[in-house]
C-alpha positions in Angstrom: 3.2 -5.3 6.5 1.4 -7.5 4.6 -1.7 -9.3 7.2 -0.4 -13.2 7.4 -4.5 -13.8 6.8 -3.6 -13.3 3.0 -2.9 -15.8 0.6 -2.5 -16.8 -2.4 -5.3 -19.2 -2.2 -8.8 -17.6 -2.0 -10.3 -20.5 0.3 -7.2 -20.5 2.9 -7.8 -16.4 2.9 -11.7 -16.7 3.8 -11.0 -19.6 6.3 -8.6 -17.2 8.3 -10.5 -13.9 7.9 -14.3 -16.0 8.6 -12.0 -17.6 11.6 -10.3 -13.8 13.3 -13.2 -12.3 12.7 -15.5 -14.8 15.1 -13.0 -14.3 17.6 -12.5 -10.6 17.4 -16.6 -10.7 18.0 -16.4 -13.5 21.0 -13.7 -11.4 22.3 -15.0 -8.8 22.3 -18.7 -9.1 23.4 -18.4 -12.8 25.9 -14.6 -13.6 26.8 -13.6 -9.8 27.3 -16.8 -8.9 29.7 -16.4 -12.0 31.5 -12.7 -11.8 31.6 -12.1 -15.5 30.3 -9.3 -14.2 28.0 -5.7 -13.8 28.9 -2.5 -12.8 26.9 0.3 -14.9 27.2 3.0 -13.9 25.6 2.4 -14.3 21.8 -0.7 -15.8 22.4 -4.3 -15.3 22.6 -6.0 -17.5 25.6 -10.0 -17.8 25.4 -12.4 -19.9 27.5 -15.9 -20.6 26.7 -16.6 -21.7 30.4 -20.3 -23.4 29.6 -18.5 -24.8 26.7 -15.9 -26.2 28.8 -13.2 -25.5 26.1 -10.0 -23.3 26.0 -8.6 -21.8 22.8 -5.4 -20.3 21.5 -4.4 -18.4 18.5 -0.8 -16.8 18.1 -1.0 -12.9 18.0 0.8 -10.8 15.2 -0.3 -7.9 17.2 -1.4 -6.8 20.9 -4.0 -4.2 20.8 -4.5 -1.4 24.0 -8.3 -2.0 23.7 -8.6 -5.8 23.3 -8.8 -5.6 19.5 -6.1 -7.7 19.0 -4.6 -8.9 15.0 -4.2 -12.8 15.1 -2.0 -15.0 12.9 -2.7 -18.7 12.0 -5.1 -20.7 13.2 -7.2 -21.7 16.2 -6.1 -24.5 18.5 -8.2 -25.7 21.3 -6.4 -28.2 24.1 -7.8 -31.6 25.5 -5.3 -31.0 28.6 -2.4 -32.2 27.0 -2.3 -31.3 23.4 -3.2 -28.9 21.0 -5.4 -29.6 17.9 -6.3 -27.0 15.2 -9.6 -25.9 14.9 -11.5 -24.8 11.6 -13.5 -21.6 11.2 -16.8 -24.3 11.0 -15.4 -26.1 14.0 -15.0 -22.4 15.9 -18.3 -21.3 14.9 -20.1 -24.2 16.3 -18.5 -23.8 19.6 -19.5 -20.4 19.5 -23.1 -21.2 18.6 -23.1 -23.9 21.5 -21.6 -21.0 24.4 -24.4 -18.6 23.0 -27.3 -21.1 23.6 -26.1 -22.2 27.0 -25.7 -18.1 27.8 -28.8 -17.4 26.7 -31.1 -20.2 26.9 -32.3 -19.7 23.4 -31.2 -21.2 20.3 -30.6 -19.7 16.7 -30.4 -22.1 13.4 -29.6 -19.2 11.4 -26.3 -18.8 12.7 -24.3 -21.0 11.1 -25.6 -20.7 7.7 -25.0 -16.9 7.7 -21.2 -17.3 8.9 -21.1 -19.9 5.9 -22.5 -17.9 3.6 -20.1 -14.9 4.5 -17.0 -17.3 4.0 -18.7 -18.5 0.3 -19.0 -14.5 -0.5 -15.6 -13.9 0.6 -14.2 -16.6 -1.4 -16.2 -16.4 -4.7 -15.1 -12.7 -4.0 -11.6 -13.2 -4.0 -11.9 -15.6 -7.0 -13.1 -12.8 -9.4 -10.7 -9.6 -8.5 -6.9 -8.6 -8.3 -5.3 -5.5 -6.8 -2.6 -3.5 -8.0 -1.4 -1.6 -5.0 0.8 0.6 -7.5 -2.0 2.5 -8.7 -3.2 5.9 -7.2 -5.6 5.9 -4.7 -9.0 6.5 -6.6 -12.8 7.1 -5.2 -14.5 3.9 -6.8 -11.6 1.8 -6.2 -12.0 2.5 -2.5 -15.7 2.0 -2.4 -15.4 -1.3 -4.1 -12.7 -2.1 -1.9 -14.3 -4.0 1.1 -13.6 -7.6 0.3 -13.4 -8.8 3.7 -16.4 -6.2 5.7 -16.7 -5.4 9.4 -14.0 -6.8 11.8 -16.6 -7.2 14.1 -19.6 -8.7 12.9 -19.8 -12.4 12.7 -21.0 -12.9 9.4 -19.5 -9.7 7.9 -20.3 -10.2 4.1 -23.3 -12.5 4.4 -25.7 -11.5 1.5 -28.9 -13.5 0.4 -28.4 -15.6 -2.6 -25.9 -17.7 -4.7 -23.0 -15.8 -6.3 -24.7 -16.3 -9.5 -27.1 -14.3 -8.4 -25.2 -11.0 -6.9 -21.7 -11.1 -9.0 -23.1 -8.5 -11.6 -24.2 -6.4 -8.7 -21.6 -6.6 -5.9 -19.2 -3.6 -5.3 -16.3 -5.8 -5.2 -16.0 -7.3 -8.4 -15.8 -3.8 -9.4 -19.0 -3.7 -11.8 -21.1 -1.2 -13.4 -24.4 -1.6 -15.0 -27.1 0.8 -16.4 -30.4 1.0 -14.1 -33.5 -0.8 -15.1 -36.2 2.4 -16.0 -40.1 2.2 -15.4 -42.2 4.5 -17.3 -45.1 5.6 -14.3 -48.2 7.4 -14.5 -47.8 10.4 -12.6 -51.2 9.5 -10.1 -49.2 6.3 -9.4 -45.9 8.5 -7.7 -45.1 9.3 -4.3 -42.4 11.6 -4.0 -41.0 14.5 -2.1 -38.4 17.3 -2.1 -35.9 18.1 -4.8 -35.7 15.6 -8.2 -33.7 17.6 -10.2 -30.6 15.5 -10.2 -32.9 12.7 -10.6 -35.0 14.4 -13.6 -31.9 15.2 -15.6 -30.5 11.6 -15.8 -33.7 10.4 -17.9 -36.8 13.1 -18.7 -39.9 11.2 -19.4 -40.7 11.0 -23.1 -44.5 11.9 -22.1 -45.5 14.5 -20.2 -48.0 12.3 -18.6 -45.6 9.6 -16.9 -42.8 9.6 -14.6 -39.6 7.6 -15.0 -38.6 5.9 -11.8 -35.2 4.6 -12.0 -34.6 1.0 -10.4 -32.3 -1.3 -9.2 -32.1 -4.0 -11.7 -31.6 -7.0 -8.9 -34.4 -4.8 -7.2 -36.6 -5.3 -10.0 -35.7 -9.5 -11.0 -36.7 -10.1 -7.1 -40.3 -8.1 -7.7 -40.8 -8.4 -11.1 -43.9 -11.2 -9.8 -45.7 -9.0 -7.6 -49.5 -9.3 -8.5 -49.1 -5.2 -8.2 -47.0 -4.3 -10.1 -47.9 -7.1 -13.1 -51.3 -5.9 -13.2 -50.4 -2.0 -13.5 -48.2 -2.6 -16.3 -51.0 -4.6 -17.8 -53.2 -1.6 -17.9 -50.3 0.2 -19.2 -50.0 2.7 -16.1 -46.4 1.2 -15.7 -44.4 1.0 -18.7 -41.3 -1.2 -18.4 -38.5 0.8 -20.9 -35.3 -1.8 -20.3 -31.9 -1.3 -19.0 -30.7 2.5 -20.6 -28.7 4.9 -19.1 -25.5 5.8 -18.0 -23.8 3.3 -16.0 -23.8 3.5 -12.1 -21.2 1.6 -9.9 -22.2 -0.1 -6.4 -20.7 1.4 -3.6 -19.4 -0.6 -0.6 -23.6 -0.6 1.0 -24.1 -2.5 -2.1 -27.6 -0.4 -2.7 -26.4 2.5 -3.3 -25.2 3.2 -6.5 -22.8 6.1 -7.9 -22.4 7.5 -11.8 -19.4 9.9 -11.7 -20.0 11.8 -14.7 -23.5 13.5 -12.7 -21.5 13.0 -9.6 -25.3 11.5 -7.8 -26.0 8.7 -6.0 -29.2 6.9 -5.7 -30.0 5.0 -2.6 -32.3 2.1 -3.7 -34.2 -0.4 -1.8 -33.3 -4.3 -2.3 -34.9 -6.9 -0.5 -31.4 -8.7 0.4 -30.1 -9.5 3.4 -26.9 -8.1 3.8 -25.2 -8.4 6.8 -27.8 -7.9 9.6 -30.5 -6.3 7.5 -32.6 -6.4 4.5 -31.9 -3.4 3.3 -35.1 -1.5 2.2 -36.1 2.5 2.3 -38.8 2.4 4.4 -41.5 4.9 4.1 -40.9 6.9 7.1 -37.1 6.8 5.9 -38.0 8.0 2.6 -40.1 11.0 3.9 -37.8 11.3 6.8 -34.4 11.4 4.5 -35.9 14.9 3.1 -37.1 16.3 6.1 -33.5 15.7 8.0 -31.9 17.2 5.0 -34.0 20.5 5.2 -33.1 20.5 9.0 -29.4 19.5 8.8 -28.4 22.0 5.7 -28.1 25.5 8.5 -26.5 23.2 10.8 -23.5 22.0 8.4 -23.8 25.4 6.9 -22.2 26.6 10.2 -20.3 23.4 10.7 -18.3 24.6 7.8 -17.7 28.0 8.3 -16.0 26.6 12.3 -14.6 23.4 10.8 -13.5 24.1 6.9 -13.7 21.0 4.7 -16.7 19.4 6.9 -19.4 18.8 4.8 -22.5 16.6 4.3 -24.0 14.9 1.9 -27.5 16.4 1.0 -29.9 13.7 0.4 -32.8 16.4 -2.0 -35.8 14.3 -2.5 -37.0 10.8 -3.1 -39.5 8.8 -5.8 -41.0 5.8 -5.4 -44.8 3.7 -6.8 -48.0 4.2 -5.2 -49.8 1.3 -6.5 -53.1 0.1 -5.0 -52.1 0.5 -1.4 -49.1 -2.0 -1.6 -46.5 -0.7 0.8 -44.2 -3.8 0.0 -44.0 -2.4 -3.8 -43.8 1.6 -2.3 -41.1 0.4 0.1 -39.4 -1.7 -2.3 -39.3 0.8 -5.4 -38.5 3.8 -2.8 -35.0 5.3 -4.3 -33.6 8.4 -2.3 -31.8 11.0 -4.5 -27.9 11.7 -2.4 -26.0 15.0 -4.1 -22.5 14.0 -5.3 -19.1 15.0 -3.7 -17.4 17.5 -6.6 -19.7 20.8 -4.8 -17.1 19.9 -2.0 -13.8 19.0 -2.7 -11.1 21.1 -2.2 -8.4 21.4 -5.3 -6.2 18.8 -5.6 -8.2 16.5 -3.2 -9.2 12.4 -3.8 -12.0 11.1 -1.6 -11.8 8.0 -0.3 -14.0 6.2 1.8 -12.0 5.6 5.7 -13.4 2.2 5.8 -10.9 1.5 2.5 -8.4 3.4 4.6 -8.6 1.3 7.9 -9.0 -2.0 6.3 -6.9 -4.6 8.4 -5.6 -5.8 4.7 -3.8 -3.6 2.6 -5.0 -4.8 -0.6 -5.7 -1.5 -2.5 -3.9 1.6 -2.7 -6.1 3.8 -0.3 -5.5 1.6 2.6 -3.3 3.9 5.4 -0.1 2.0 5.2 0.1 3.3 1.4 -1.0 6.2 1.9 1.9 7.1 4.0 4.1 5.6 1.5 3.1 8.4 -0.8 4.3 11.4 1.3 6.5 11.5 4.3 5.5 8.4 5.8 5.0 10.0 9.6 2.0 8.3 11.2 1.6 10.8 14.3 1.7 13.9 11.8 -0.8 12.1 9.4 -3.0 11.5 12.8 -2.9 14.8 14.1 -4.3 16.2 11.2 -7.1 13.2 10.5 -8.3 13.4 14.3 -8.5 17.7 14.3 -10.8 17.6 11.2 -12.9 14.1 12.1 -13.7 14.6 16.0 -14.8 18.3 16.3 -17.8 18.6 14.0 -19.0 15.3 15.2 -18.6 16.2 18.8 -20.1 19.6 18.2 -23.1 18.5 16.4 -24.1 16.5 18.8 -23.7 19.0 21.7 -24.2 22.5 20.3 -27.2 20.9 17.6 -28.4 18.1 19.1 -27.8 16.0 16.1 -26.9 12.6 16.2 -24.4 11.6 13.0 -23.8 8.5 12.3 -20.0 8.4 11.7 -19.0 5.0 11.6 -16.0 4.1 8.9 -18.5 3.4 5.6 -20.4 6.7 6.4 -17.5 9.2 6.2 -15.4 9.8 3.3 -12.3 11.5 3.8 -10.3 13.6 1.2 -6.3 13.2 1.1 -3.8 15.3 -1.1 -1.6 13.8 -3.3 0.5 12.9 -0.6 -2.2 11.5 1.0 -2.2 13.7 3.6 -6.1 14.0 4.9 -7.4 17.6 3.9 -11.4 17.2 4.6 -14.0 14.7 5.6 -17.5 14.6 4.2 -20.1 13.1 6.5 -23.1 11.1 4.4 -26.3 8.8 4.4 -29.2 10.5 7.0 -30.4 7.1 7.7 -28.6 6.6 10.9 -28.7 10.6 11.7 -31.0 11.3 14.5 -32.1 14.5 16.1 -32.0 15.2 20.1 -35.6 15.8 21.4 -34.7 19.0 23.7 -32.8 20.4 20.8 -35.7 20.6 18.0 -38.9 20.3 19.5 -40.5 22.0 17.6 -38.6 21.3 14.3 -40.1 17.7 15.6 -43.9 18.6 16.4 -44.2 19.3 12.7 -43.4 16.6 11.3 -46.0 13.5 11.5 -45.7 10.7 14.0 -44.2 8.0 11.9 -41.8 10.1 10.8 -40.8 12.0 14.3 -40.4 9.0 16.2 -37.9 7.0 14.0 -35.9 10.5 13.9 -35.7 11.0 17.5 -32.9 9.8 19.7 -33.1 10.5 23.8 -29.7 12.0 25.1 -28.4 8.8 26.7 -29.2 6.4 22.9 -28.1 9.1 21.3 -24.4 9.9 23.2 -24.3 6.0 22.8 -24.6 5.9 19.0 -22.1 8.7 18.4 -19.6 7.3 20.6 -19.9 3.5 19.1 -19.6 5.0 16.2 -17.2 8.1 15.9 -14.7 6.6 18.8 -15.3 2.6 18.8 -16.2 1.7 15.0 -14.1 4.5 13.4 -11.4 5.6 15.4 -9.8 2.5 17.3 -10.1 0.7 13.9 -8.6 3.7 11.9 -5.7 3.9 14.6 -5.6 0.4 14.4 -4.1 0.3 11.0 -1.7 3.2 11.8 -0.5 0.6 14.5 -0.2 -2.2 12.3 2.5 -0.1 10.7 4.7 0.5 13.9 3.1 -1.4 16.9 5.5 0.8 19.3 3.2 3.7 18.4 -0.2 2.7 19.9 0.3 4.4 23.1 0.8 7.7 21.1 -1.7 7.5 18.8 -4.0 7.2 21.7 -2.5 10.2 23.5 -3.6 11.9 20.4 -7.0 10.8 21.1 -7.2 12.1 24.1 -5.7 15.5 23.0 -8.0 15.9 20.8 -11.3 15.1 22.5 -9.6 17.5 25.3 -9.3 20.5 23.4 -13.2 19.8 22.0 -14.1 19.4 25.4 -12.2 22.9 26.4 -14.0 24.7 23.3 -17.2 22.9 24.2 -17.5 23.6 27.9 -16.3 20.6 29.2 -20.0 18.7 28.7 -19.6 16.0 31.8 -19.8 13.2 28.5 -16.3 14.2 27.5 -15.3 14.5 30.8 -16.5 11.1 31.8 -14.3 9.9 28.6 -11.5 11.6 29.5 -11.4 10.0 32.7 -11.4 6.8 30.9 -15.0 5.1 31.7 -15.5 2.1 29.5 -16.6 3.0 25.3 -19.8 1.9 24.0 -19.4 -1.0 21.8 -21.9 -2.3 19.5 -22.3 -6.5 20.1 -23.1 -7.0 16.5 -22.8 -11.0 17.7 -25.1 -10.8 20.3 -28.2 -8.8 17.8 -27.6 -11.4 15.0 -27.6 -14.0 17.8 -31.1 -12.4 18.8 -32.6 -12.1 15.7 -32.8 -8.2 16.3 -32.5 -5.1 13.7 -29.7 -2.8 13.9 -32.2 0.1 15.9 -32.2 -2.7 18.6 -28.9 -2.7 19.3 -27.2 -3.1 22.8 -23.9 -2.1 23.5 -20.7 -3.7 25.6 -17.9 -2.0 27.7 -14.9 -1.6 25.7 -11.6 -0.6 28.2 -10.9 2.8 27.3 -7.0 4.1 27.3 -8.4 7.6 27.3 -7.5 8.4 30.8 -5.2 10.5 32.2 -3.2 8.4 34.6 -4.1 5.8 32.1 -1.2 2.4 32.2 -0.8 2.0 28.3 -0.5 -1.9 28.6 -2.2 -4.4 27.2 -6.2 -4.3 28.4 -8.4 -7.5 29.0 
């Protein structure tokens, strides 16, 4: 079922998606918790009490957890008539309400929403989609045209389109890397870099090859420290060379399919919420975490066949004259590829593409169901059995806080589209619980140890949000779109699998609470962006949960 937001006009589609995404955020983080929303048959009514404004929008599908699907424009009333509200006007209303609510202003908010809208429109003007083709891994990575449904500016990124079109995944681009030959004494690195060395070995034994994202090179080429090192011959620009890499969904992580290697670069570019740089502690932390997690995932893979974590065995960067901005700006983390973990006949797909609200690519779940039996409940049962147990076991038995949101998990599907395995990736958000890893953490430098550590409460909120709200609820929503009457049964299967996990893990109190229907923690992306804070300062709002045993299967507001 194609979402009505999608039209043949890139401009109209960008308008509708931007409008509906703003509503998603405001409903979840402000109107819902403040009880200023109601469902009236086929419409959602939403009040902005400080602005004294009543809005409405037609509903394509009502959700048990308030994650509704909208259709058509938003309207406002003056008490007698309803008037259509465009996305700019809606964003201004949201800005006014948040300013009145918080007592603070944010002059970045409207430009960021506008930038996201422009990005979506530009992407749509530069791509075509073919639902008839077989799903492929790279297509799934490069299919996220509209971004996060619960972020107010999901496709915002620094710069005009002519600056990023050549590097954005959504236009299916590929490009070679910039390479610098750097004297060994100016290199900082750690871990196993054999996969990196194999890409482009240095010609001079006194130098080391440093691959650089070409967009980042353009951003940093005028840096005085870099120019001075190049003037003395300590750094030599080797130009664009070597195999072509494809940008993945995160934009800054690139994949080379022949070598089956990912390189996670720094980009001095704001993408959605953050400037995407590899901080110094993240470079060292990736190698430390990789070492500590390998035995954990070996045990998890034995217990849950098909489960895997992509290693991040090493990093390399510049260390020139104490310039921290160059050390972080040119840092690259090596991430090993998918092929060693894939079962025969399995195609890896980015989960965010499978769960996309808008079925614009062959990896979306409605397309996968069409390739097989079409039995959504059977598909969902298999999927949950692969996803939930390793994440919960990692937390409760091993003290590992994974970050299994939709963009950090790859699902392997068989030819008929059925799930066969799950692969986790990206150690940036993975943390350790202090009480499980005191000895290992104590051996790390303080500036690496502290960012890798969560207490139990913070760790659980992150796991519960990423696993159940960002991932499970959104994948379930895409399945429910294929048959709206199926949503209660889909949530029933989630409860069954959580109950089985709870029994296997000795009924930990946090899972008992989940199964009693306590609210789920939903990350407050809108409020985070309003406060101009980094992701590590994110707070959570309560999301109604249908997981309680005696829960009435009706609309939650």
